[in-house]
Every structure is written in structure tokens, then in C-alpha cells.
C-alpha positions as a LaTeX table, in Angstrom:
\begin{tabular}{lrrr}
\hline
Residue & $x$ (\AA) & $y$ (\AA) & $z$ (\AA) \\
\hline
Met1 & $-147.71$ & $-7.50$ & $-232.80$ \\
Lys2 & $-149.33$ & $-5.52$ & $-230.53$ \\
Lys3 & $-147.45$ & $-4.33$ & $-227.17$ \\
Ile4 & $-148.96$ & $-4.91$ & $-223.92$ \\
Thr5 & $-148.31$ & $-2.70$ & $-220.53$ \\
Gly6 & $-148.44$ & $-4.78$ & $-217.10$ \\
Asp7 & $-151.78$ & $-3.31$ & $-216.19$ \\
Gln8 & $-153.46$ & $-4.80$ & $-218.99$ \\
Leu9 & $-151.55$ & $-8.02$ & $-218.46$ \\
Arg10 & $-152.17$ & $-7.99$ & $-214.96$ \\
Ala11 & $-156.15$ & $-7.13$ & $-215.79$ \\
Ala12 & $-155.88$ & $-10.07$ & $-218.66$ \\
Val13 & $-154.60$ & $-12.47$ & $-215.13$ \\
Glu14 & $-157.57$ & $-11.17$ & $-212.92$ \\
Arg15 & $-160.54$ & $-11.62$ & $-215.89$ \\
Ala16 & $-159.12$ & $-14.95$ & $-216.67$ \\
Gly17 & $-159.99$ & $-16.20$ & $-213.12$ \\
Leu18 & $-156.11$ & $-17.58$ & $-212.35$ \\
Pro19 & $-155.05$ & $-19.05$ & $-209.78$ \\
Ala20 & $-153.58$ & $-15.96$ & $-207.03$ \\
Gly21 & $-149.59$ & $-15.29$ & $-207.10$ \\
Thr22 & $-149.88$ & $-16.31$ & $-211.01$ \\
Trp23 & $-149.18$ & $-12.07$ & $-211.38$ \\
Glu24 & $-146.65$ & $-11.90$ & $-208.85$ \\
Lys25 & $-144.81$ & $-14.84$ & $-210.48$ \\
Ile26 & $-145.08$ & $-13.65$ & $-214.50$ \\
Glu27 & $-143.84$ & $-10.21$ & $-213.02$ \\
Ala28 & $-140.68$ & $-11.72$ & $-211.59$ \\
Ala29 & $-139.76$ & $-13.70$ & $-214.65$ \\
Leu30 & $-140.58$ & $-10.23$ & $-216.89$ \\
Ala31 & $-137.60$ & $-8.71$ & $-214.58$ \\
Ala32 & $-135.33$ & $-11.50$ & $-215.38$ \\
Glu33 & $-136.08$ & $-11.50$ & $-218.50$ \\
Thr34 & $-135.53$ & $-8.03$ & $-218.89$ \\
Glu35 & $-132.23$ & $-7.47$ & $-217.00$ \\
Ser36 & $-130.50$ & $-10.22$ & $-219.94$ \\
Ala37 & $-132.72$ & $-8.89$ & $-222.59$ \\
Pro38 & $-130.74$ & $-6.66$ & $-225.20$ \\
Ala39 & $-131.89$ & $-3.06$ & $-225.78$ \\
Phe40 & $-130.49$ & 0.27 & $-226.77$ \\
Glu41 & $-129.41$ & 2.62 & $-224.52$ \\
Ala42 & $-127.55$ & 5.77 & $-224.80$ \\
Ala43 & $-124.93$ & 4.00 & $-222.92$ \\
His44 & $-124.21$ & 1.68 & $-225.92$ \\
Val45 & $-123.22$ & 4.69 & $-228.09$ \\
Ser46 & $-120.53$ & 5.14 & $-225.91$ \\
Tyr47 & $-119.28$ & 1.57 & $-226.08$ \\
Tyr48 & $-119.77$ & 0.78 & $-229.77$ \\
Leu49 & $-117.49$ & 3.68 & $-230.64$ \\
Gly50 & $-114.81$ & 2.94 & $-227.93$ \\
Ala51 & $-114.76$ & $-0.28$ & $-229.92$ \\
Leu52 & $-114.40$ & 0.70 & $-232.50$ \\
Leu53 & $-111.54$ & 3.29 & $-231.84$ \\
Ile54 & $-109.94$ & 0.29 & $-230.59$ \\
Ile55 & $-109.93$ & $-1.91$ & $-233.26$ \\
Gly56 & $-108.90$ & 1.52 & $-235.42$ \\
Ala57 & $-106.06$ & 2.40 & $-233.93$ \\
Met58 & $-104.58$ & $-1.14$ & $-234.39$ \\
Gly59 & $-106.22$ & $-1.50$ & $-238.54$ \\
Trp60 & $-107.51$ & 1.29 & $-240.34$ \\
Phe61 & $-105.44$ & 4.11 & $-238.65$ \\
Val62 & $-102.10$ & 1.92 & $-238.48$ \\
Thr63 & $-99.68$ & 4.70 & $-239.33$ \\
Ser64 & $-96.35$ & 3.76 & $-241.01$ \\
Ala65 & $-94.54$ & 5.03 & $-238.19$ \\
Trp66 & $-95.16$ & 0.91 & $-237.61$ \\
Asp67 & $-92.97$ & $-0.06$ & $-240.45$ \\
Gln68 & $-89.52$ & 0.60 & $-237.80$ \\
Leu69 & $-90.52$ & $-2.45$ & $-235.90$ \\
Ser70 & $-89.46$ & $-5.60$ & $-236.15$ \\
Gly71 & $-92.22$ & $-8.98$ & $-237.07$ \\
Leu72 & $-91.99$ & $-10.37$ & $-233.63$ \\
Ala73 & $-92.80$ & $-6.72$ & $-231.81$ \\
Ile74 & $-95.99$ & $-5.92$ & $-234.00$ \\
Ala75 & $-96.88$ & $-9.55$ & $-233.47$ \\
Gly76 & $-95.82$ & $-10.19$ & $-229.19$ \\
Ile77 & $-97.71$ & $-6.18$ & $-228.93$ \\
Ala78 & $-100.93$ & $-7.51$ & $-230.90$ \\
Ile79 & $-101.11$ & $-10.45$ & $-228.88$ \\
Ala80 & $-100.66$ & $-8.38$ & $-225.63$ \\
Tyr81 & $-103.52$ & $-6.13$ & $-226.77$ \\
Ala82 & $-105.88$ & $-9.60$ & $-227.80$ \\
Leu83 & $-105.36$ & $-11.30$ & $-224.26$ \\
Leu84 & $-105.67$ & $-8.14$ & $-222.95$ \\
Phe85 & $-108.74$ & $-7.26$ & $-223.43$ \\
Gly86 & $-109.95$ & $-10.67$ & $-224.03$ \\
Ala87 & $-109.85$ & $-11.49$ & $-220.92$ \\
Val88 & $-111.44$ & $-8.21$ & $-219.23$ \\
Gly89 & $-113.84$ & $-8.56$ & $-221.99$ \\
Ser90 & $-114.49$ & $-12.66$ & $-221.11$ \\
Arg91 & $-115.05$ & $-11.18$ & $-216.88$ \\
Leu92 & $-117.18$ & $-8.42$ & $-218.17$ \\
Tyr93 & $-119.25$ & $-10.83$ & $-220.00$ \\
Arg94 & $-120.29$ & $-12.73$ & $-217.13$ \\
Ser95 & $-122.19$ & $-9.98$ & $-215.32$ \\
Ala96 & $-125.71$ & $-9.27$ & $-217.03$ \\
Ser97 & $-125.21$ & $-5.00$ & $-216.31$ \\
Thr98 & $-121.77$ & $-5.58$ & $-218.46$ \\
Arg99 & $-122.41$ & $-8.24$ & $-220.85$ \\
Ile100 & $-122.52$ & $-5.84$ & $-223.87$ \\
Pro101 & $-119.02$ & $-4.23$ & $-223.20$ \\
Gly102 & $-117.61$ & $-7.05$ & $-222.21$ \\
Gly103 & $-118.96$ & $-9.03$ & $-225.36$ \\
Leu104 & $-116.86$ & $-5.85$ & $-227.09$ \\
Leu105 & $-113.87$ & $-6.23$ & $-225.66$ \\
Val106 & $-114.07$ & $-9.42$ & $-226.59$ \\
Thr107 & $-114.07$ & $-8.43$ & $-230.10$ \\
Val108 & $-111.39$ & $-6.47$ & $-229.71$ \\
Ala109 & $-109.53$ & $-8.97$ & $-228.86$ \\
Val110 & $-110.37$ & $-11.20$ & $-232.26$ \\
Cys111 & $-109.86$ & $-8.18$ & $-234.50$ \\
Met112 & $-105.92$ & $-8.33$ & $-233.59$ \\
Thr113 & $-105.80$ & $-11.25$ & $-235.19$ \\
Pro114 & $-104.77$ & $-10.24$ & $-238.91$ \\
Leu115 & $-101.94$ & $-7.80$ & $-237.12$ \\
Ala116 & $-100.73$ & $-10.81$ & $-235.43$ \\
Val117 & $-100.61$ & $-12.89$ & $-237.32$ \\
Tyr118 & $-98.56$ & $-10.34$ & $-240.03$ \\
Gly119 & $-96.23$ & $-9.69$ & $-237.70$ \\
Val120 & $-95.23$ & $-13.47$ & $-237.43$ \\
Glu121 & $-95.02$ & $-13.32$ & $-241.28$ \\
Arg122 & $-92.62$ & $-10.61$ & $-241.30$ \\
Ala123 & $-90.38$ & $-12.06$ & $-239.05$ \\
Leu124 & $-90.24$ & $-15.37$ & $-240.87$ \\
Gly125 & $-90.53$ & $-13.78$ & $-244.58$ \\
Trp126 & $-92.95$ & $-15.73$ & $-244.96$ \\
Trp127 & $-96.07$ & $-14.62$ & $-247.05$ \\
Pro128 & $-98.64$ & $-16.92$ & $-249.67$ \\
Ala129 & $-96.73$ & $-14.80$ & $-252.31$ \\
Thr130 & $-94.32$ & $-12.04$ & $-252.10$ \\
Asp131 & $-94.37$ & $-9.85$ & $-249.48$ \\
Pro132 & $-96.91$ & $-7.21$ & $-250.03$ \\
Gly133 & $-95.01$ & $-4.28$ & $-247.65$ \\
Ser134 & $-96.38$ & $-2.72$ & $-245.21$ \\
Tyr135 & $-99.49$ & $-3.43$ & $-243.24$ \\
Thr136 & $-100.97$ & $-0.10$ & $-243.65$ \\
Arg137 & $-101.80$ & $-1.48$ & $-247.06$ \\
Phe138 & $-103.99$ & $-4.13$ & $-245.79$ \\
His139 & $-107.20$ & $-2.48$ & $-246.36$ \\
Pro140 & $-106.84$ & $-0.84$ & $-249.45$ \\
Leu141 & $-104.48$ & $-3.06$ & $-251.16$ \\
Ile142 & $-105.66$ & $-6.19$ & $-253.02$ \\
His143 & $-103.41$ & $-8.88$ & $-252.69$ \\
Gly144 & $-102.66$ & $-12.76$ & $-252.35$ \\
Ser145 & $-100.26$ & $-12.74$ & $-249.75$ \\
Trp146 & $-102.87$ & $-11.26$ & $-246.96$ \\
Val147 & $-104.75$ & $-15.23$ & $-247.17$ \\
Val148 & $-103.38$ & $-16.26$ & $-243.74$ \\
Met149 & $-104.60$ & $-12.90$ & $-241.75$ \\
Glu150 & $-108.00$ & $-13.14$ & $-243.34$ \\
Ile151 & $-108.70$ & $-16.95$ & $-242.58$ \\
Ala152 & $-107.35$ & $-16.49$ & $-239.26$ \\
Thr153 & $-109.20$ & $-14.15$ & $-238.60$ \\
Val154 & $-112.66$ & $-16.46$ & $-239.38$ \\
Ile155 & $-111.00$ & $-19.23$ & $-237.30$ \\
Val156 & $-110.59$ & $-16.70$ & $-234.37$ \\
Ser157 & $-113.48$ & $-15.10$ & $-234.28$ \\
Ala158 & $-115.98$ & $-18.35$ & $-235.11$ \\
Ala159 & $-113.94$ & $-19.96$ & $-231.56$ \\
Ala160 & $-114.91$ & $-17.04$ & $-229.73$ \\
Leu161 & $-118.53$ & $-17.34$ & $-230.87$ \\
Thr162 & $-118.54$ & $-20.36$ & $-228.51$ \\
Arg163 & $-117.81$ & $-19.60$ & $-225.99$ \\
Ile164 & $-119.05$ & $-15.44$ & $-226.01$ \\
Lys165 & $-122.45$ & $-15.95$ & $-227.28$ \\
Phe166 & $-122.53$ & $-12.31$ & $-228.72$ \\
Pro167 & $-123.56$ & $-11.65$ & $-232.24$ \\
Phe168 & $-120.33$ & $-8.76$ & $-232.52$ \\
Leu169 & $-118.28$ & $-11.30$ & $-233.26$ \\
Thr170 & $-119.71$ & $-12.53$ & $-236.55$ \\
Ala171 & $-118.47$ & $-8.33$ & $-237.61$ \\
Pro172 & $-115.19$ & $-9.30$ & $-238.11$ \\
Ala173 & $-115.18$ & $-12.52$ & $-239.63$ \\
Ala174 & $-117.98$ & $-11.24$ & $-242.05$ \\
Tyr175 & $-114.81$ & $-8.18$ & $-242.93$ \\
Ala176 & $-111.89$ & $-11.10$ & $-243.14$ \\
Leu177 & $-114.24$ & $-12.91$ & $-245.66$ \\
Trp178 & $-115.50$ & $-10.03$ & $-247.50$ \\
Phe179 & $-111.47$ & $-9.49$ & $-247.82$ \\
Leu180 & $-110.89$ & $-13.14$ & $-248.42$ \\
Ser181 & $-113.53$ & $-13.19$ & $-251.60$ \\
Met182 & $-110.69$ & $-11.01$ & $-253.11$ \\
Asp183 & $-107.45$ & $-11.62$ & $-252.12$ \\
Ala184 & $-107.81$ & $-15.80$ & $-252.05$ \\
Thr185 & $-108.71$ & $-15.33$ & $-255.48$ \\
Ala186 & $-106.11$ & $-12.86$ & $-256.38$ \\
Leu187 & $-103.53$ & $-16.09$ & $-255.23$ \\
Leu188 & $-105.41$ & $-18.77$ & $-257.28$ \\
Phe189 & $-104.82$ & $-17.86$ & $-260.04$ \\
Gly190 & $-102.25$ & $-15.05$ & $-260.15$ \\
Lys191 & $-103.61$ & $-12.24$ & $-261.40$ \\
Arg192 & $-104.49$ & $-8.59$ & $-260.78$ \\
Trp193 & $-108.07$ & $-7.73$ & $-261.09$ \\
Thr194 & $-109.84$ & $-5.26$ & $-263.57$ \\
Ile195 & $-112.34$ & $-3.53$ & $-261.30$ \\
His196 & $-115.08$ & $-4.88$ & $-263.81$ \\
Gln197 & $-114.22$ & $-8.09$ & $-263.01$ \\
Glu198 & $-113.81$ & $-7.30$ & $-258.98$ \\
Cys199 & $-117.61$ & $-6.09$ & $-259.61$ \\
Trp200 & $-118.25$ & $-9.53$ & $-260.27$ \\
Ile201 & $-116.28$ & $-11.03$ & $-257.10$ \\
Ser202 & $-118.04$ & $-8.72$ & $-254.55$ \\
Val203 & $-121.46$ & $-9.46$ & $-255.92$ \\
Ile204 & $-120.99$ & $-13.39$ & $-256.41$ \\
Phe205 & $-119.48$ & $-12.69$ & $-252.79$ \\
Gly206 & $-122.24$ & $-10.49$ & $-251.30$ \\
Leu207 & $-124.46$ & $-13.75$ & $-252.78$ \\
Leu208 & $-123.56$ & $-15.86$ & $-250.63$ \\
Met209 & $-122.99$ & $-13.59$ & $-247.09$ \\
Ile210 & $-126.82$ & $-13.01$ & $-247.77$ \\
Thr211 & $-126.98$ & $-17.18$ & $-247.84$ \\
Ala212 & $-125.18$ & $-17.36$ & $-245.06$ \\
Gly213 & $-127.70$ & $-14.82$ & $-242.67$ \\
Tyr214 & $-130.22$ & $-16.22$ & $-244.54$ \\
Leu215 & $-129.40$ & $-19.57$ & $-242.28$ \\
Leu216 & $-127.88$ & $-17.92$ & $-239.60$ \\
Asp217 & $-131.44$ & $-15.91$ & $-239.37$ \\
Gly218 & $-134.00$ & $-17.17$ & $-236.50$ \\
Ala219 & $-131.78$ & $-20.44$ & $-235.96$ \\
Arg220 & $-130.78$ & $-18.81$ & $-232.42$ \\
Glu221 & $-132.13$ & $-16.32$ & $-230.01$ \\
Leu222 & $-129.69$ & $-14.34$ & $-230.28$ \\
Asp223 & $-129.52$ & $-12.50$ & $-234.23$ \\
Phe224 & $-126.27$ & $-13.25$ & $-235.08$ \\
Ala225 & $-127.68$ & $-13.08$ & $-238.55$ \\
Phe226 & $-127.89$ & $-9.42$ & $-239.48$ \\
Trp227 & $-123.58$ & $-8.98$ & $-240.01$ \\
Phe228 & $-123.30$ & $-11.56$ & $-242.71$ \\
Tyr229 & $-126.62$ & $-9.34$ & $-244.10$ \\
Leu230 & $-125.05$ & $-6.26$ & $-243.87$ \\
Phe231 & $-121.64$ & $-7.17$ & $-245.42$ \\
Gly232 & $-124.00$ & $-9.35$ & $-248.10$ \\
Val233 & $-125.90$ & $-6.74$ & $-248.90$ \\
Leu234 & $-123.38$ & $-3.45$ & $-248.87$ \\
Thr235 & $-120.57$ & $-5.57$ & $-251.14$ \\
Phe236 & $-123.57$ & $-6.99$ & $-253.70$ \\
Ser237 & $-125.46$ & $-3.95$ & $-254.43$ \\
Gly238 & $-121.82$ & $-1.72$ & $-254.05$ \\
Gly239 & $-120.65$ & $-4.58$ & $-256.95$ \\
Leu240 & $-123.43$ & $-3.82$ & $-258.60$ \\
Thr241 & $-123.52$ & 0.22 & $-258.43$ \\
Leu242 & $-119.37$ & 0.47 & $-259.73$ \\
Met243 & $-119.95$ & $-2.21$ & $-262.20$ \\
Gly244 & $-120.79$ & 1.06 & $-264.88$ \\
Ser245 & $-123.91$ & 2.01 & $-266.37$ \\
Gly246 & $-123.72$ & 0.44 & $-269.28$ \\
Gly247 & $-126.91$ & 0.11 & $-272.03$ \\
Gln248 & $-130.09$ & 1.14 & $-270.57$ \\
Phe249 & $-131.28$ & $-3.13$ & $-270.34$ \\
Ser250 & $-128.25$ & $-2.81$ & $-267.56$ \\
Lys251 & $-129.70$ & $-0.36$ & $-265.80$ \\
Ala252 & $-133.51$ & $-1.05$ & $-266.04$ \\
Met253 & $-131.94$ & $-4.69$ & $-264.50$ \\
Tyr254 & $-130.13$ & $-3.17$ & $-262.06$ \\
Cys255 & $-133.42$ & $-1.02$ & $-260.81$ \\
Leu256 & $-134.94$ & $-4.31$ & $-260.98$ \\
Val257 & $-132.91$ & $-5.99$ & $-258.80$ \\
His258 & $-132.88$ & $-3.31$ & $-256.21$ \\
Leu259 & $-136.92$ & $-3.09$ & $-256.19$ \\
Leu260 & $-137.01$ & $-6.94$ & $-255.54$ \\
Met261 & $-134.52$ & $-6.14$ & $-252.19$ \\
Met262 & $-137.32$ & $-4.05$ & $-251.37$ \\
Val263 & $-139.61$ & $-6.73$ & $-251.62$ \\
Val264 & $-136.87$ & $-9.50$ & $-249.40$ \\
Ala265 & $-137.11$ & $-6.86$ & $-246.75$ \\
Val266 & $-140.42$ & $-7.39$ & $-246.21$ \\
Ile267 & $-140.48$ & $-10.94$ & $-246.73$ \\
Leu268 & $-137.28$ & $-11.34$ & $-244.27$ \\
Arg269 & $-138.27$ & $-8.10$ & $-242.03$ \\
Arg270 & $-134.75$ & $-7.21$ & $-242.93$ \\
Lys271 & $-134.37$ & $-3.03$ & $-243.45$ \\
Val272 & $-131.29$ & $-3.62$ & $-244.47$ \\
Phe273 & $-132.23$ & $-4.74$ & $-247.81$ \\
Leu274 & $-135.41$ & $-2.17$ & $-247.89$ \\
Val275 & $-132.55$ & 0.74 & $-247.44$ \\
Phe276 & $-129.46$ & $-0.32$ & $-250.01$ \\
Gly277 & $-132.66$ & $-1.43$ & $-252.63$ \\
Gly278 & $-134.10$ & 2.09 & $-251.83$ \\
Ile279 & $-130.51$ & 3.77 & $-252.62$ \\
Gly280 & $-129.75$ & 1.72 & $-255.26$ \\
Val281 & $-133.43$ & 2.71 & $-257.18$ \\
Phe282 & $-132.47$ & 6.79 & $-255.85$ \\
Phe283 & $-129.23$ & 5.87 & $-258.41$ \\
Tyr284 & $-130.93$ & 4.15 & $-261.35$ \\
Leu285 & $-133.66$ & 7.64 & $-261.75$ \\
Ala286 & $-131.43$ & 10.01 & $-260.64$ \\
Ser287 & $-128.90$ & 8.85 & $-263.26$ \\
Glu288 & $-131.85$ & 8.50 & $-265.69$ \\
Ala289 & $-132.72$ & 11.95 & $-264.96$ \\
Glu290 & $-129.31$ & 12.84 & $-265.13$ \\
Thr291 & $-129.10$ & 11.32 & $-269.02$ \\
Tyr292 & $-132.25$ & 13.58 & $-270.23$ \\
Phe293 & $-132.51$ & 16.68 & $-268.15$ \\
Arg294 & $-128.58$ & 17.50 & $-268.57$ \\
Asn295 & $-127.54$ & 20.82 & $-267.84$ \\
Ser296 & $-131.21$ & 21.89 & $-267.93$ \\
Leu297 & $-133.32$ & 23.23 & $-264.91$ \\
Gly298 & $-135.32$ & 19.93 & $-265.67$ \\
Phe299 & $-132.43$ & 18.36 & $-264.29$ \\
Thr300 & $-133.22$ & 19.85 & $-260.35$ \\
Phe301 & $-137.35$ & 19.98 & $-260.65$ \\
Ser302 & $-137.09$ & 16.00 & $-261.45$ \\
Leu303 & $-134.52$ & 15.31 & $-258.94$ \\
Thr304 & $-137.26$ & 17.67 & $-255.94$ \\
Leu305 & $-140.41$ & 14.90 & $-257.74$ \\
Ile306 & $-138.40$ & 11.60 & $-257.28$ \\
Gly307 & $-137.76$ & 13.15 & $-253.93$ \\
Phe308 & $-141.08$ & 13.72 & $-253.44$ \\
Leu309 & $-141.83$ & 10.63 & $-254.56$ \\
Phe310 & $-140.09$ & 8.16 & $-252.08$ \\
Ile311 & $-142.29$ & 10.70 & $-249.38$ \\
Leu312 & $-145.64$ & 8.90 & $-251.06$ \\
Ala313 & $-144.35$ & 5.86 & $-251.76$ \\
Gly314 & $-143.16$ & 5.59 & $-247.71$ \\
Ile315 & $-146.38$ & 7.40 & $-247.14$ \\
Ala316 & $-147.88$ & 4.24 & $-248.63$ \\
Tyr317 & $-146.10$ & 1.56 & $-247.51$ \\
Lys318 & $-146.94$ & 2.42 & $-244.18$ \\
Arg319 & $-150.86$ & 2.57 & $-244.48$ \\
Asn320 & $-150.75$ & $-0.57$ & $-246.59$ \\
Glu321 & $-147.99$ & $-2.02$ & $-244.47$ \\
Ala322 & $-150.39$ & $-4.57$ & $-242.68$ \\
Thr323 & $-151.86$ & $-5.67$ & $-246.21$ \\
Leu324 & $-148.53$ & $-6.20$ & $-247.96$ \\
Glu325 & $-147.32$ & $-7.77$ & $-245.17$ \\
Ser326 & $-149.89$ & $-10.71$ & $-245.46$ \\
Trp327 & $-149.85$ & $-10.99$ & $-249.37$ \\
Leu328 & $-146.60$ & $-11.85$ & $-248.60$ \\
Ser329 & $-146.59$ & $-13.86$ & $-245.18$ \\
Pro330 & $-147.00$ & $-17.57$ & $-247.51$ \\
Leu331 & $-143.25$ & $-16.67$ & $-248.83$ \\
Met332 & $-142.03$ & $-15.86$ & $-245.18$ \\
Pro333 & $-139.56$ & $-18.88$ & $-244.23$ \\
Gly334 & $-141.37$ & $-19.97$ & $-241.06$ \\
Arg335 & $-138.20$ & $-18.92$ & $-238.67$ \\
Val336 & $-138.44$ & $-15.77$ & $-239.95$ \\
Arg337 & $-142.25$ & $-15.69$ & $-239.18$ \\
Ser338 & $-142.12$ & $-17.09$ & $-235.70$ \\
Arg339 & $-139.36$ & $-13.57$ & $-234.83$ \\
Ala340 & $-140.90$ & $-11.41$ & $-235.67$ \\
Ala341 & $-143.76$ & $-12.82$ & $-233.82$ \\
\hline
\end{tabular}
């Protein structure tokens, strides 16, 4: 959509012969909209980094020192964190100037859910399967006993979204669903999956997440689809990549799928498909170059050529972007077309 300056809009209002005071009303409405509309600012980097550090401190970076605490103590600390950040975040969210840090603090509160549930389960000695051990194993270990923690996180995230309309709140739900796809299948079938089987689970889950993102895309004014697309494409492409090379036909299909993802990026106007599609195509071309030019100077030269071709492809796409989008526009869902307008 073409950018229109304030002076251009004022001149258009005057040329159209609209009633006196029309421009002032438009200007006031735009000013009010600007106050509440999301926009990237330098402070936002600090907001998100701070939130991720808190989430990481109580999640990814929890150390074995927590094993010395009782289950009730662990649950109590997690619940105290959740109540504190939830209360402060809800209050900050009411003001347009602090809406983003407020939403992030509510998200931090939601992310305390798995640790709180773990503490309760540890105190009761109750697990859906066997005792999974330390909380430090939650992220790296696929285990059926994590499922209650993950289900609770999805429920709490959904509940928070009913009160706080903040898109990042979908991130903990998407993350928990990703883990749930592996842990729930391990619990249901009572077995440990091979790497190849885990990759297929990841691919199927990724497709489901992409579908969820598609259904949410454009359905609301705020972008609730982004994190579902991100985790969906990440797990789908990651699963395909980690499956292994296979034969030449499998490699070619891998490349074709990622090329189609780049087309989907144009149809849905979602750069995440373009990024991961491009990475997948690069992996394929680099693998082929390594196969045919192994231990020779040709490998270096072939990678250089591939890189140059990627740059040329980007230039060609940029020059023909409007034409390509017009060709693909009939495939665009109506709500996506209206969102981009």
C-alpha cells in the first residue's frame, strides 16, 4: 500500500471540497490511533529482552540447586512470581504508553505455570508416568510426565488472552503445544521414540500449528497468528531437515517443499515462510555441492556461486514483486488480502 504523508492527505481533503474542519477531525482520529497502534521502538528491544531473561531464569536456566527445595517451596515461588508479575502487568496494560511491558509481564506470569505445576506434582509425588527427575530436564527430555505441565500452560495462556489481548501471549501456548506433541505421544504409546519418529511427529505438529495460524490470520485486528506460524514452520522445516538425507528423490522433494514455502510466503504475506524456505533450499544446494565437489576447490567456488545466485534471485524478486503478487493474488485468502491493503 502506498504511504501517504499528512500534507498529501490535507491537500486531498481540500481538493475534494470537504466541509471545513474535516482535516482537523481526521488529524485527531489519527493521533488517537497512533497512541494505541503497535510500532517498533528502541525501548521494545529492552522490554522483550527483560521479559525473556525472566522467563529464562525461571525456565530454561533453572539449575540443579532447585532440587534442594521441596515441591511446595518450588510451587510457592512460581505462584508468587506469577501473582506479582500478573498484577503489575495487568495494571501497566491499562495504559497505552505501557501496554507492551504490561503484556510482557502477563506473559512472564503465564510462563511460571509449568514450574508451579511441577512443584505441586513433586509435593504430591504424583506423575502421569514415572518420576521425570529434576525440572532441569523439562526442556531437553521427552517424557510423558510433563504433559500436565504443558496442558496447564496452554489453559492458563488461553485464559490470560481472554482478558489481555496481547499477541505474545500465544507464544507460551505454542511452545507448550510443541512439547506436548512429543510428550503426549510418548505417554499414550508408552515408548521412547527414535530420532526419525520424533522428526515425523515434529513435521505433523508443524503442519497443525501452521493450520492454526492460518485460521487465526486476519481474524482479529491484532496479529495472533504470528507465533503459531513461527513455531509451526520451525518444527515442520526442522523435522524435515533432521530426518536425514535419504536418496536423491527425498532430497529433491525436500528442496521442492521449501521452494513451495517461499511461494506460500507471498500468498500469505508471511516472511517466516520465506526465511525458512530459503534456508531449506540453501541446505539442499549446499549438500549437493558438498556431494559432488567434496575435498576439492570446487566446493568453495560452488558455494560462492550459490550465494551469488541467491543475491540475484533476491534482486529479480524485488523487481518483479508486484507482478508475482498479482499472479498469486487469486490464491490469497480474502482476510489476508484485506490485512495487507
